[in-house]
PDB file of N, CA, C and O in Angstrom, chain B, residues numbered from 101:
ATOM      1  N   MET B 101     -21.783  -5.451 -22.103  1.00  0.00           N
ATOM      2  CA  MET B 101     -20.614  -5.611 -23.250  1.00  0.00           C
ATOM      3  C   MET B 101     -19.578  -5.095 -22.954  1.00  0.00           C
ATOM      4  O   MET B 101     -18.576  -5.794 -22.799  1.00  0.00           O
ATOM      5  N   ILE B 102     -19.543  -3.746 -22.797  1.00  0.00           N
ATOM      6  CA  ILE B 102     -18.087  -3.122 -22.043  1.00  0.00           C
ATOM      7  C   ILE B 102     -17.666  -3.598 -20.988  1.00  0.00           C
ATOM      8  O   ILE B 102     -16.437  -3.594 -20.917  1.00  0.00           O
ATOM      9  N   LEU B 103     -18.021  -3.876 -20.411  1.00  0.00           N
ATOM     10  CA  LEU B 103     -17.179  -3.901 -18.643  1.00  0.00           C
ATOM     11  C   LEU B 103     -16.394  -4.997 -18.978  1.00  0.00           C
ATOM     12  O   LEU B 103     -15.222  -4.978 -18.601  1.00  0.00           O
ATOM     13  N   PRO B 104     -16.982  -6.356 -19.881  1.00  0.00           N
ATOM     14  CA  PRO B 104     -16.022  -7.560 -19.556  1.00  0.00           C
ATOM     15  C   PRO B 104     -14.574  -6.772 -20.637  1.00  0.00           C
ATOM     16  O   PRO B 104     -13.478  -7.329 -20.580  1.00  0.00           O
ATOM     17  N   ILE B 105     -14.735  -5.578 -21.488  1.00  0.00           N
ATOM     18  CA  ILE B 105     -13.795  -5.821 -22.183  1.00  0.00           C
ATOM     19  C   ILE B 105     -13.020  -4.811 -21.067  1.00  0.00           C
ATOM     20  O   ILE B 105     -11.831  -5.109 -20.950  1.00  0.00           O
ATOM     21  N   HIS B 106     -13.374  -3.889 -20.381  1.00  0.00           N
ATOM     22  CA  HIS B 106     -12.625  -2.941 -19.433  1.00  0.00           C
ATOM     23  C   HIS B 106     -12.308  -3.607 -18.264  1.00  0.00           C
ATOM     24  O   HIS B 106     -11.948  -2.978 -17.269  1.00  0.00           O
ATOM     25  N   SER B 107     -12.381  -4.535 -18.274  1.00  0.00           N
ATOM     26  CA  SER B 107     -12.253  -5.369 -17.113  1.00  0.00           C
ATOM     27  C   SER B 107     -10.439  -5.500 -16.211  1.00  0.00           C
ATOM     28  O   SER B 107     -10.236  -5.699 -15.014  1.00  0.00           O
ATOM     29  N   SER B 108      -9.563  -5.331 -17.157  1.00  0.00           N
ATOM     30  CA  SER B 108      -8.376  -5.511 -16.867  1.00  0.00           C
ATOM     31  C   SER B 108      -8.293  -4.202 -16.596  1.00  0.00           C
ATOM     32  O   SER B 108      -7.693  -3.955 -15.550  1.00  0.00           O
ATOM     33  N   SER B 109      -8.718  -3.246 -17.221  1.00  0.00           N
ATOM     34  CA  SER B 109      -8.356  -1.648 -16.526  1.00  0.00           C
ATOM     35  C   SER B 109      -8.934  -0.972 -15.507  1.00  0.00           C
ATOM     36  O   SER B 109      -8.642   0.159 -15.117  1.00  0.00           O
ATOM     37  N   LEU B 110      -9.687  -1.637 -15.129  1.00  0.00           N
ATOM     38  CA  LEU B 110     -10.761  -1.751 -14.177  1.00  0.00           C
ATOM     39  C   LEU B 110     -10.024  -1.769 -12.716  1.00  0.00           C
ATOM     40  O   LEU B 110      -9.895  -0.905 -11.848  1.00  0.00           O
ATOM     41  N   ALA B 111      -9.601  -3.123 -12.823  1.00  0.00           N
ATOM     42  CA  ALA B 111      -8.796  -3.994 -12.093  1.00  0.00           C
ATOM     43  C   ALA B 111      -7.455  -3.175 -11.536  1.00  0.00           C
ATOM     44  O   ALA B 111      -7.012  -3.091 -10.390  1.00  0.00           O
ATOM     45  N   THR B 112      -7.010  -2.640 -12.710  1.00  0.00           N
ATOM     46  CA  THR B 112      -5.742  -1.651 -12.412  1.00  0.00           C
ATOM     47  C   THR B 112      -5.898  -0.417 -12.053  1.00  0.00           C
ATOM     48  O   THR B 112      -4.927   0.052 -11.459  1.00  0.00           O
ATOM     49  N   LEU B 113      -7.013   0.452 -12.245  1.00  0.00           N
ATOM     50  CA  LEU B 113      -7.410   1.319 -11.301  1.00  0.00           C
ATOM     51  C   LEU B 113      -7.839   0.979  -9.941  1.00  0.00           C
ATOM     52  O   LEU B 113      -7.315   1.558  -8.989  1.00  0.00           O
ATOM     53  N   ALA B 114      -8.434   0.395  -9.825  1.00  0.00           N
ATOM     54  CA  ALA B 114      -8.590  -0.340  -8.480  1.00  0.00           C
ATOM     55  C   ALA B 114      -7.342  -0.840  -7.530  1.00  0.00           C
ATOM     56  O   ALA B 114      -7.264  -0.802  -6.302  1.00  0.00           O
ATOM     57  N   ILE B 115      -6.637  -1.197  -8.245  1.00  0.00           N
ATOM     58  CA  ILE B 115      -4.917  -1.605  -7.634  1.00  0.00           C
ATOM     59  C   ILE B 115      -4.353  -0.333  -7.372  1.00  0.00           C
ATOM     60  O   ILE B 115      -3.980   0.002  -6.248  1.00  0.00           O
ATOM     61  N   LEU B 116      -4.272   0.472  -8.501  1.00  0.00           N
ATOM     62  CA  LEU B 116      -3.722   1.867  -8.102  1.00  0.00           C
ATOM     63  C   LEU B 116      -3.980   2.840  -7.150  1.00  0.00           C
ATOM     64  O   LEU B 116      -3.146   3.412  -6.449  1.00  0.00           O
ATOM     65  N   THR B 117      -5.450   3.031  -7.167  1.00  0.00           N
ATOM     66  CA  THR B 117      -5.994   3.352  -6.220  1.00  0.00           C
ATOM     67  C   THR B 117      -6.271   3.135  -4.299  1.00  0.00           C
ATOM     68  O   THR B 117      -6.531   3.779  -3.282  1.00  0.00           O
ATOM     69  N   THR B 118      -5.890   1.304  -4.953  1.00  0.00           N
ATOM     70  CA  THR B 118      -5.306   1.319  -3.068  1.00  0.00           C
ATOM     71  C   THR B 118      -4.368   1.512  -2.669  1.00  0.00           C
ATOM     72  O   THR B 118      -4.143   1.910  -1.526  1.00  0.00           O
ATOM     73  N   VAL B 119      -3.453   1.237  -3.659  1.00  0.00           N
ATOM     74  CA  VAL B 119      -2.224   1.655  -3.645  1.00  0.00           C
ATOM     75  C   VAL B 119      -1.816   2.856  -3.022  1.00  0.00           C
ATOM     76  O   VAL B 119      -0.978   3.087  -2.150  1.00  0.00           O
ATOM     77  N   SER B 120      -2.624   3.594  -3.687  1.00  0.00           N
ATOM     78  CA  SER B 120      -2.286   5.429  -3.111  1.00  0.00           C
ATOM     79  C   SER B 120      -2.892   5.730  -1.893  1.00  0.00           C
ATOM     80  O   SER B 120      -2.311   6.357  -1.007  1.00  0.00           O
ATOM     81  N   THR B 121      -4.124   5.280  -1.801  1.00  0.00           N
ATOM     82  CA  THR B 121      -4.375   5.088  -0.190  1.00  0.00           C
ATOM     83  C   THR B 121      -3.564   4.672   0.714  1.00  0.00           C
ATOM     84  O   THR B 121      -3.196   5.343   1.678  1.00  0.00           O
ATOM     85  N   TRP B 122      -3.200   3.430   0.438  1.00  0.00           N
ATOM     86  CA  TRP B 122      -2.279   2.715   1.478  1.00  0.00           C
ATOM     87  C   TRP B 122      -1.308   3.446   1.884  1.00  0.00           C
ATOM     88  O   TRP B 122      -1.069   3.393   3.090  1.00  0.00           O
ATOM     89  N   ASN B 123      -0.504   4.294   1.069  1.00  0.00           N
ATOM     90  CA  ASN B 123       0.564   5.242   1.200  1.00  0.00           C
ATOM     91  C   ASN B 123       0.266   6.456   1.574  1.00  0.00           C
ATOM     92  O   ASN B 123       1.175   7.262   1.772  1.00  0.00           O
ATOM     93  N   GLU B 124      -0.755   6.726   1.702  1.00  0.00           N
ATOM     94  CA  GLU B 124      -1.151   7.910   2.533  1.00  0.00           C
ATOM     95  C   GLU B 124      -0.543   8.060   3.806  1.00  0.00           C
ATOM     96  O   GLU B 124      -0.398   6.989   4.394  1.00  0.00           O
ATOM     97  N   PHE B 125      -0.112   9.148   4.454  1.00  0.00           N
ATOM     98  CA  PHE B 125       0.546   9.262   5.503  1.00  0.00           C
ATOM     99  C   PHE B 125       0.058  10.548   6.292  1.00  0.00           C
ATOM    100  O   PHE B 125      -0.111  10.528   7.511  1.00  0.00           O
ATOM    101  N   PHE B 126      -0.235  12.097   5.201  1.00  0.00           N
ATOM    102  CA  PHE B 126      -0.111  13.446   6.204  1.00  0.00           C
ATOM    103  C   PHE B 126      -1.905  13.333   6.581  1.00  0.00           C
ATOM    104  O   PHE B 126      -2.206  14.157   7.444  1.00  0.00           O
ATOM    105  N   TRP B 127      -2.634  12.815   6.284  1.00  0.00           N
ATOM    106  CA  TRP B 127      -4.353  13.088   6.520  1.00  0.00           C
ATOM    107  C   TRP B 127      -4.284  11.964   7.981  1.00  0.00           C
ATOM    108  O   TRP B 127      -4.275  12.316   9.161  1.00  0.00           O
ATOM    109  N   PRO B 128      -4.251  10.883   7.561  1.00  0.00           N
ATOM    110  CA  PRO B 128      -4.202   9.813   8.643  1.00  0.00           C
ATOM    111  C   PRO B 128      -3.007  10.270   9.924  1.00  0.00           C
ATOM    112  O   PRO B 128      -3.051   9.643  10.983  1.00  0.00           O
ATOM    113  N   PHE B 129      -2.375  10.947   9.813  1.00  0.00           N
ATOM    114  CA  PHE B 129      -1.381  11.308  10.798  1.00  0.00           C
ATOM    115  C   PHE B 129      -1.986  12.443  11.710  1.00  0.00           C
ATOM    116  O   PHE B 129      -2.044  12.290  12.930  1.00  0.00           O
ATOM    117  N   LEU B 130      -2.512  13.776  10.979  1.00  0.00           N
ATOM    118  CA  LEU B 130      -3.130  14.735  11.779  1.00  0.00           C
ATOM    119  C   LEU B 130      -4.498  14.004  12.330  1.00  0.00           C
ATOM    120  O   LEU B 130      -4.831  14.162  13.504  1.00  0.00           O
ATOM    121  N   ILE B 131      -5.174  13.301  11.545  1.00  0.00           N
ATOM    122  CA  ILE B 131      -6.406  12.837  12.100  1.00  0.00           C
ATOM    123  C   ILE B 131      -6.554  11.670  13.189  1.00  0.00           C
ATOM    124  O   ILE B 131      -7.460  11.639  14.022  1.00  0.00           O
ATOM    125  N   GLY B 132      -5.604  10.778  13.074  1.00  0.00           N
ATOM    126  CA  GLY B 132      -5.717   9.497  13.870  1.00  0.00           C
ATOM    127  C   GLY B 132      -4.571   9.702  15.013  1.00  0.00           C
ATOM    128  O   GLY B 132      -3.370   9.514  14.820  1.00  0.00           O
ATOM    129  N   ARG B 133      -5.120  10.091  16.142  1.00  0.00           N
ATOM    130  CA  ARG B 133      -3.890  10.532  17.216  1.00  0.00           C
ATOM    131  C   ARG B 133      -4.224   9.108  18.197  1.00  0.00           C
ATOM    132  O   ARG B 133      -3.363   8.601  18.916  1.00  0.00           O
ATOM    133  N   GLU B 134      -5.222   8.737  18.110  1.00  0.00           N
ATOM    134  CA  GLU B 134      -5.309   7.458  19.005  1.00  0.00           C
ATOM    135  C   GLU B 134      -4.560   6.036  18.585  1.00  0.00           C
ATOM    136  O   GLU B 134      -4.310   5.914  17.386  1.00  0.00           O
ATOM    137  N   GLU B 135      -4.180   4.943  19.479  1.00  0.00           N
ATOM    138  CA  GLU B 135      -3.770   4.144  19.108  1.00  0.00           C
ATOM    139  C   GLU B 135      -4.294   3.204  18.028  1.00  0.00           C
ATOM    140  O   GLU B 135      -3.707   2.895  16.991  1.00  0.00           O
ATOM    141  N   SER B 136      -5.694   2.735  18.509  1.00  0.00           N
ATOM    142  CA  SER B 136      -6.306   2.272  17.966  1.00  0.00           C
ATOM    143  C   SER B 136      -6.995   2.489  16.460  1.00  0.00           C
ATOM    144  O   SER B 136      -7.521   1.627  15.756  1.00  0.00           O
ATOM    145  N   VAL B 137      -6.835   3.843  16.202  1.00  0.00           N
ATOM    146  CA  VAL B 137      -7.376   4.303  14.776  1.00  0.00           C
ATOM    147  C   VAL B 137      -6.195   4.383  14.118  1.00  0.00           C
ATOM    148  O   VAL B 137      -6.441   5.082  13.135  1.00  0.00           O
ATOM    149  N   ARG B 138      -4.851   4.015  14.090  1.00  0.00           N
ATOM    150  CA  ARG B 138      -3.349   4.506  13.389  1.00  0.00           C
ATOM    151  C   ARG B 138      -3.508   3.344  12.092  1.00  0.00           C
ATOM    152  O   ARG B 138      -3.924   2.194  12.230  1.00  0.00           O
ATOM    153  N   VAL B 139      -2.993   4.077  10.631  1.00  0.00           N
ATOM    154  CA  VAL B 139      -2.853   3.127   9.695  1.00  0.00           C
ATOM    155  C   VAL B 139      -1.492   2.736   9.780  1.00  0.00           C
ATOM    156  O   VAL B 139      -0.821   3.264  10.667  1.00  0.00           O
ATOM    157  N   ILE B 140      -0.864   1.764   8.893  1.00  0.00           N
ATOM    158  CA  ILE B 140       0.226   1.398   9.562  1.00  0.00           C
ATOM    159  C   ILE B 140       1.105   2.317   9.333  1.00  0.00           C
ATOM    160  O   ILE B 140       1.834   2.656  10.265  1.00  0.00           O
ATOM    161  N   ALA B 141       1.222   2.841   8.243  1.00  0.00           N
ATOM    162  CA  ALA B 141       2.238   4.015   7.890  1.00  0.00           C
ATOM    163  C   ALA B 141       2.314   4.851   9.404  1.00  0.00           C
ATOM    164  O   ALA B 141       3.291   5.052  10.126  1.00  0.00           O
ATOM    165  N   VAL B 142       1.126   5.179   9.544  1.00  0.00           N
ATOM    166  CA  VAL B 142       1.279   6.094  10.836  1.00  0.00           C
ATOM    167  C   VAL B 142       1.732   5.701  12.084  1.00  0.00           C
ATOM    168  O   VAL B 142       2.288   6.422  12.912  1.00  0.00           O
ATOM    169  N   ALA B 143       1.417   4.295  12.199  1.00  0.00           N
ATOM    170  CA  ALA B 143       2.067   3.121  13.425  1.00  0.00           C
ATOM    171  C   ALA B 143       3.651   3.141  13.275  1.00  0.00           C
ATOM    172  O   ALA B 143       4.350   3.327  14.272  1.00  0.00           O
ATOM    173  N   ILE B 144       4.179   2.957  12.077  1.00  0.00           N
ATOM    174  CA  ILE B 144       5.463   2.832  11.933  1.00  0.00           C
ATOM    175  C   ILE B 144       6.280   4.430  12.079  1.00  0.00           C
ATOM    176  O   ILE B 144       7.467   4.470  12.404  1.00  0.00           O
ATOM    177  N   ASN B 145       5.722   5.320  11.882  1.00  0.00           N
ATOM    178  CA  ASN B 145       6.210   6.528  12.277  1.00  0.00           C
ATOM    179  C   ASN B 145       6.672   6.563  13.505  1.00  0.00           C
ATOM    180  O   ASN B 145       7.834   6.768  13.856  1.00  0.00           O
ATOM    181  N   ALA B 146       5.187   6.239  14.545  1.00  0.00           N
ATOM    182  CA  ALA B 146       5.377   6.426  15.980  1.00  0.00           C
ATOM    183  C   ALA B 146       5.925   5.548  16.787  1.00  0.00           C
ATOM    184  O   ALA B 146       6.041   5.716  18.001  1.00  0.00           O
ATOM    185  N   PHE B 147       6.407   4.256  15.970  1.00  0.00           N
ATOM    186  CA  PHE B 147       7.515   3.242  16.572  1.00  0.00           C
ATOM    187  C   PHE B 147       8.892   3.604  16.466  1.00  0.00           C
ATOM    188  O   PHE B 147       9.710   3.471  17.375  1.00  0.00           O
ATOM    189  N   ARG B 148       9.158   4.134  15.157  1.00  0.00           N
ATOM    190  CA  ARG B 148      10.360   5.110  14.769  1.00  0.00           C
ATOM    191  C   ARG B 148      10.464   6.211  16.098  1.00  0.00           C
ATOM    192  O   ARG B 148      11.385   6.354  16.903  1.00  0.00           O
ATOM    193  N   THR B 149       9.518   6.724  16.024  1.00  0.00           N
ATOM    194  CA  THR B 149       9.797   7.875  17.155  1.00  0.00           C
ATOM    195  C   THR B 149      10.041   7.951  18.917  1.00  0.00           C
ATOM    196  O   THR B 149      10.424   8.770  19.752  1.00  0.00           O
ATOM    197  N   GLN B 150       9.553   6.545  18.856  1.00  0.00           N
ATOM    198  CA  GLN B 150       9.083   5.916  20.689  1.00  0.00           C
ATOM    199  C   GLN B 150      10.629   5.387  21.048  1.00  0.00           C
ATOM    200  O   GLN B 150      11.037   5.338  22.208  1.00  0.00           O
ATOM    201  N   GLN B 151      11.309   5.058  20.065  1.00  0.00           N
ATOM    202  CA  GLN B 151      12.756   4.451  20.256  1.00  0.00           C
ATOM    203  C   GLN B 151      13.712   5.324  20.944  1.00  0.00           C
ATOM    204  O   GLN B 151      13.436   6.523  20.883  1.00  0.00           O
ATOM    205  N   GLN B 152      14.731   5.010  21.559  1.00  0.00           N
ATOM    206  CA  GLN B 152      15.400   5.377  22.797  1.00  0.00           C
ATOM    207  C   GLN B 152      16.322   6.592  21.591  1.00  0.00           C
ATOM    208  O   GLN B 152      16.461   6.328  20.397  1.00  0.00           O
ATOM    209  N   SER B 153      16.769   7.683  22.148  1.00  0.00           N
ATOM    210  CA  SER B 153      17.404   8.634  21.414  1.00  0.00           C
ATOM    211  C   SER B 153      17.613   8.623  20.129  1.00  0.00           C
ATOM    212  O   SER B 153      18.652   9.024  19.606  1.00  0.00           O
ATOM    213  N   GLY B 154      16.080   7.901  19.187  1.00  0.00           N
ATOM    214  CA  GLY B 154      16.615   7.748  17.724  1.00  0.00           C
ATOM    215  C   GLY B 154      17.433   6.486  17.208  1.00  0.00           C
ATOM    216  O   GLY B 154      17.685   6.232  16.030  1.00  0.00           O
ATOM    217  N   VAL B 155      17.752   5.837  18.188  1.00  0.00           N
ATOM    218  CA  VAL B 155      18.562   4.713  17.638  1.00  0.00           C
ATOM    219  C   VAL B 155      17.691   3.651  17.376  1.00  0.00           C
ATOM    220  O   VAL B 155      17.160   3.142  18.363  1.00  0.00           O
ATOM    221  N   LEU B 156      17.468   3.277  16.459  1.00  0.00           N
ATOM    222  CA  LEU B 156      16.764   1.860  16.000  1.00  0.00           C
ATOM    223  C   LEU B 156      17.078   0.643  16.404  1.00  0.00           C
ATOM    224  O   LEU B 156      18.142   0.407  16.977  1.00  0.00           O
ATOM    225  N   ILE B 157      16.192  -0.243  16.149  1.00  0.00           N
ATOM    226  CA  ILE B 157      16.893  -1.820  16.688  1.00  0.00           C
ATOM    227  C   ILE B 157      16.497  -2.159  15.226  1.00  0.00           C
ATOM    228  O   ILE B 157      15.395  -1.776  14.833  1.00  0.00           O
ATOM    229  N   GLY B 158      17.400  -2.919  14.306  1.00  0.00           N
ATOM    230  CA  GLY B 158      17.572  -3.096  12.997  1.00  0.00           C
ATOM    231  C   GLY B 158      16.334  -4.296  12.708  1.00  0.00           C
ATOM    232  O   GLY B 158      15.673  -4.309  11.669  1.00  0.00           O
ATOM    233  N   GLN B 159      16.212  -4.995  13.498  1.00  0.00           N
ATOM    234  CA  GLN B 159      15.226  -6.419  13.210  1.00  0.00           C
ATOM    235  C   GLN B 159      13.599  -5.453  13.738  1.00  0.00           C
ATOM    236  O   GLN B 159      12.752  -5.091  12.922  1.00  0.00           O
ATOM    237  N   ALA B 160      13.553  -5.328  14.522  1.00  0.00           N
ATOM    238  CA  ALA B 160      12.493  -4.308  14.560  1.00  0.00           C
ATOM    239  C   ALA B 160      11.758  -3.672  13.925  1.00  0.00           C
ATOM    240  O   ALA B 160      10.534  -3.793  13.973  1.00  0.00           O
ATOM    241  N   TRP B 161      12.311  -2.963  13.290  1.00  0.00           N
ATOM    242  CA  TRP B 161      12.535  -1.797  12.224  1.00  0.00           C
ATOM    243  C   TRP B 161      11.805  -2.585  10.658  1.00  0.00           C
ATOM    244  O   TRP B 161      10.745  -2.294  10.104  1.00  0.00           O
ATOM    245  N   MET B 162      12.752  -3.559  10.297  1.00  0.00           N
ATOM    246  CA  MET B 162      12.875  -4.233   9.233  1.00  0.00           C
ATOM    247  C   MET B 162      11.088  -4.637   9.684  1.00  0.00           C
ATOM    248  O   MET B 162      10.151  -4.083   9.108  1.00  0.00           O
ATOM    249  N   ALA B 163      10.917  -5.544  10.652  1.00  0.00           N
ATOM    250  CA  ALA B 163       9.965  -6.531  10.472  1.00  0.00           C
ATOM    251  C   ALA B 163       8.645  -5.183  10.407  1.00  0.00           C
ATOM    252  O   ALA B 163       7.670  -5.437   9.700  1.00  0.00           O
ATOM    253  N   CYS B 164       8.676  -3.868  11.117  1.00  0.00           N
ATOM    254  CA  CYS B 164       7.769  -3.149  10.749  1.00  0.00           C
ATOM    255  C   CYS B 164       7.338  -2.825   9.440  1.00  0.00           C
ATOM    256  O   CYS B 164       6.146  -2.681   9.168  1.00  0.00           O
ATOM    257  N   THR B 165       8.357  -2.691   8.525  1.00  0.00           N
ATOM    258  CA  THR B 165       8.426  -2.544   7.431  1.00  0.00           C
ATOM    259  C   THR B 165       7.812  -3.565   6.529  1.00  0.00           C
ATOM    260  O   THR B 165       7.011  -3.342   5.622  1.00  0.00           O
ATOM    261  N   VAL B 166       8.297  -4.713   6.904  1.00  0.00           N
ATOM    262  CA  VAL B 166       7.723  -5.741   6.011  1.00  0.00           C
ATOM    263  C   VAL B 166       6.282  -6.160   6.241  1.00  0.00           C
ATOM    264  O   VAL B 166       5.572  -6.771   5.444  1.00  0.00           O
ATOM    265  N   LEU B 167       6.000  -5.787   7.311  1.00  0.00           N
ATOM    266  CA  LEU B 167       4.144  -5.972   7.994  1.00  0.00           C
ATOM    267  C   LEU B 167       3.477  -4.872   6.995  1.00  0.00           C
ATOM    268  O   LEU B 167       2.475  -5.155   6.339  1.00  0.00           O
ATOM    269  N   GLY B 168       4.157  -3.491   6.919  1.00  0.00           N
ATOM    270  CA  GLY B 168       3.161  -2.874   5.975  1.00  0.00           C
ATOM    271  C   GLY B 168       3.472  -3.227   4.626  1.00  0.00           C
ATOM    272  O   GLY B 168       2.731  -2.615   3.856  1.00  0.00           O
ATOM    273  N   ALA B 169       4.326  -4.017   4.010  1.00  0.00           N
ATOM    274  CA  ALA B 169       4.346  -3.762   2.395  1.00  0.00           C
ATOM    275  C   ALA B 169       3.636  -5.434   2.175  1.00  0.00           C
ATOM    276  O   ALA B 169       3.573  -5.982   1.074  1.00  0.00           O
ATOM    277  N   ILE B 170       3.255  -5.912   3.179  1.00  0.00           N
ATOM    278  CA  ILE B 170       2.383  -7.412   2.768  1.00  0.00           C
ATOM    279  C   ILE B 170       1.353  -7.377   1.895  1.00  0.00           C
ATOM    280  O   ILE B 170       1.171  -8.060   0.887  1.00  0.00           O
ATOM    281  N   PRO B 171       0.317  -6.025   2.647  1.00  0.00           N
ATOM    282  CA  PRO B 171      -0.834  -5.958   2.140  1.00  0.00           C
ATOM    283  C   PRO B 171      -0.392  -6.030  -0.082  1.00  0.00           C
ATOM    284  O   PRO B 171      -0.844  -6.694  -1.015  1.00  0.00           O
ATOM    285  N   MET B 172       0.351  -5.270   0.013  1.00  0.00           N
ATOM    286  CA  MET B 172       0.771  -4.484  -1.359  1.00  0.00           C
ATOM    287  C   MET B 172       1.298  -5.584  -2.437  1.00  0.00           C
ATOM    288  O   MET B 172       1.219  -5.611  -3.665  1.00  0.00           O
ATOM    289  N   VAL B 173       1.767  -6.321  -1.659  1.00  0.00           N
ATOM    290  CA  VAL B 173       2.710  -7.370  -2.214  1.00  0.00           C
ATOM    291  C   VAL B 173       1.369  -8.751  -2.381  1.00  0.00           C
ATOM    292  O   VAL B 173       1.292  -9.524  -3.336  1.00  0.00           O
ATOM    293  N   ALA B 174       0.484  -8.729  -1.216  1.00  0.00           N
ATOM    294  CA  ALA B 174      -0.426  -9.697  -1.905  1.00  0.00           C
ATOM    295  C   ALA B 174      -1.435  -9.493  -3.169  1.00  0.00           C
ATOM    296  O   ALA B 174      -1.893 -10.406  -3.856  1.00  0.00           O
ATOM    297  N   LEU B 175      -1.715  -7.909  -3.351  1.00  0.00           N
ATOM    298  CA  LEU B 175      -2.103  -7.304  -4.069  1.00  0.00           C
ATOM    299  C   LEU B 175      -1.516  -7.772  -5.691  1.00  0.00           C
ATOM    300  O   LEU B 175      -2.060  -8.243  -6.690  1.00  0.00           O
ATOM    301  N   LEU B 176      -0.414  -7.449  -5.410  1.00  0.00           N
ATOM    302  CA  LEU B 176       0.288  -7.675  -6.341  1.00  0.00           C
ATOM    303  C   LEU B 176       0.179  -9.097  -7.367  1.00  0.00           C
ATOM    304  O   LEU B 176       0.153  -9.266  -8.586  1.00  0.00           O
ATOM    305  N   VAL B 177       0.123 -10.187  -5.913  1.00  0.00           N
ATOM    306  CA  VAL B 177       0.241 -11.667  -6.553  1.00  0.00           C
ATOM    307  C   VAL B 177      -0.977 -11.859  -7.141  1.00  0.00           C
ATOM    308  O   VAL B 177      -1.010 -12.493  -8.195  1.00  0.00           O
ATOM    309  N   PHE B 178      -2.070 -11.397  -6.620  1.00  0.00           N
ATOM    310  CA  PHE B 178      -3.543 -11.603  -7.043  1.00  0.00           C
ATOM    311  C   PHE B 178      -3.711 -11.219  -8.150  1.00  0.00           C
ATOM    312  O   PHE B 178      -3.998 -11.927  -9.116  1.00  0.00           O
ATOM    313  N   PHE B 179      -3.552 -10.041  -8.141  1.00  0.00           N
ATOM    314  CA  PHE B 179      -3.847  -9.257  -9.100  1.00  0.00           C
ATOM    315  C   PHE B 179      -3.092  -8.643 -10.081  1.00  0.00           C
ATOM    316  O   PHE B 179      -3.538  -7.663 -10.676  1.00  0.00           O
ATOM    317  N   GLY B 180      -1.614  -9.268 -10.405  1.00  0.00           N
ATOM    318  CA  GLY B 180      -0.537  -8.762 -11.351  1.00  0.00           C
ATOM    319  C   GLY B 180      -1.105  -9.268 -12.938  1.00  0.00           C
ATOM    320  O   GLY B 180      -0.589  -8.741 -13.924  1.00  0.00           O
ATOM    321  N   ARG B 181      -1.885 -10.020 -13.061  1.00  0.00           N
ATOM    322  CA  ARG B 181      -2.072 -10.888 -14.212  1.00  0.00           C
ATOM    323  C   ARG B 181      -3.053  -9.807 -14.756  1.00  0.00           C
ATOM    324  O   ARG B 181      -3.198  -9.777 -15.978  1.00  0.00           O
ATOM    325  N   LYS B 182      -3.711  -8.958 -14.029  1.00  0.00           N
ATOM    326  CA  LYS B 182      -5.063  -8.504 -14.768  1.00  0.00           C
ATOM    327  C   LYS B 182      -4.173  -6.874 -15.024  1.00  0.00           C
ATOM    328  O   LYS B 182      -4.722  -6.039 -15.742  1.00  0.00           O
ATOM    329  N   VAL B 183      -2.890  -6.573 -14.417  1.00  0.00           N
ATOM    330  CA  VAL B 183      -2.277  -5.071 -14.404  1.00  0.00           C
ATOM    331  C   VAL B 183      -1.684  -5.228 -15.861  1.00  0.00           C
ATOM    332  O   VAL B 183      -1.799  -4.407 -16.771  1.00  0.00           O
ATOM    333  N   VAL B 184      -0.960  -6.572 -15.911  1.00  0.00           N
ATOM    334  CA  VAL B 184      -0.051  -6.945 -17.120  1.00  0.00           C
ATOM    335  C   VAL B 184      -1.274  -6.726 -18.296  1.00  0.00           C
ATOM    336  O   VAL B 184      -1.062  -5.808 -19.087  1.00  0.00           O
ATOM    337  N   GLU B 185      -2.293  -7.352 -18.434  1.00  0.00           N
ATOM    338  CA  GLU B 185      -3.349  -7.167 -19.420  1.00  0.00           C
ATOM    339  C   GLU B 185      -3.773  -5.876 -19.668  1.00  0.00           C
ATOM    340  O   GLU B 185      -4.138  -5.613 -20.814  1.00  0.00           O
ATOM    341  N   SER B 186      -3.791  -5.167 -18.963  1.00  0.00           N
ATOM    342  CA  SER B 186      -4.205  -3.844 -19.097  1.00  0.00           C
ATOM    343  C   SER B 186      -3.082  -2.886 -19.515  1.00  0.00           C
ATOM    344  O   SER B 186      -3.349  -1.791 -20.011  1.00  0.00           O
ATOM    345  N   PHE B 187      -1.925  -3.272 -19.329  1.00  0.00           N
ATOM    346  CA  PHE B 187      -0.617  -2.507 -20.057  1.00  0.00           C
ATOM    347  C   PHE B 187      -0.583  -2.709 -21.574  1.00  0.00           C
ATOM    348  O   PHE B 187      -0.295  -1.914 -22.469  1.00  0.00           O
ATOM    349  N   GLN B 188      -1.047  -4.302 -21.626  1.00  0.00           N
ATOM    350  CA  GLN B 188      -1.132  -4.933 -23.321  1.00  0.00           C
ATOM    351  C   GLN B 188      -2.034  -4.411 -23.959  1.00  0.00           C
ATOM    352  O   GLN B 188      -1.877  -3.946 -25.088  1.00  0.00           O
ATOM    353  N   PHE B 189      -3.392  -4.417 -23.155  1.00  0.00           N
ATOM    354  CA  PHE B 189      -4.597  -3.513 -24.134  1.00  0.00           C
ATOM    355  C   PHE B 189      -4.304  -2.204 -24.137  1.00  0.00           C
ATOM    356  O   PHE B 189      -5.020  -1.602 -24.936  1.00  0.00           O
ATOM    357  N   SER B 190      -3.540  -1.519 -23.565  1.00  0.00           N
ATOM    358  CA  SER B 190      -3.620  -0.226 -23.846  1.00  0.00           C
ATOM    359  C   SER B 190      -2.342   0.356 -25.041  1.00  0.00           C
ATOM    360  O   SER B 190      -2.544   1.369 -25.710  1.00  0.00           O
ATOM    361  N   GLY B 191      -1.132  -0.406 -25.151  1.00  0.00           N
ATOM    362  CA  GLY B 191      -0.233  -0.465 -26.038  1.00  0.00           C
ATOM    363  C   GLY B 191      -0.596  -0.410 -27.296  1.00  0.00           C
ATOM    364  O   GLY B 191      -1.745  -0.598 -27.694  1.00  0.00           O
ATOM    365  N   MET B 192       0.460  -0.124 -28.047  1.00  0.00           N
ATOM    366  CA  MET B 192      -0.027   0.122 -29.695  1.00  0.00           C
ATOM    367  C   MET B 192       0.389  -1.363 -30.089  1.00  0.00           C
ATOM    368  O   MET B 192       1.326  -1.994 -29.600  1.00  0.00           O
ATOM    369  N   LYS B 193      -0.421  -1.756 -30.988  1.00  0.00           N
ATOM    370  CA  LYS B 193      -0.197  -3.360 -31.455  1.00  0.00           C
ATOM    371  C   LYS B 193       0.275  -2.972 -33.216  1.00  0.00           C
ATOM    372  O   LYS B 193       0.547  -3.884 -33.997  1.00  0.00           O
TER     373      LYS B 193
END
């Protein structure tokens, strides 16, 4: 009985937790030193540091950034309605 009422709030909590975990940088940077276990933020940073003399190729840098943002945009597209419902439910009426 309570779960259907709070489904939009639980979806919002799940999305915010996922985004927070996805944007985590420091802990995976310390732990994941091998290429096979790097998360996308650490891989983008490694790509940035591998460029010659700090000069980045604009198209490659933008491609890395877009690839890193695609999962979060997909979450917003699929669960955006739940987030809006959660905000509407919690607001004053």
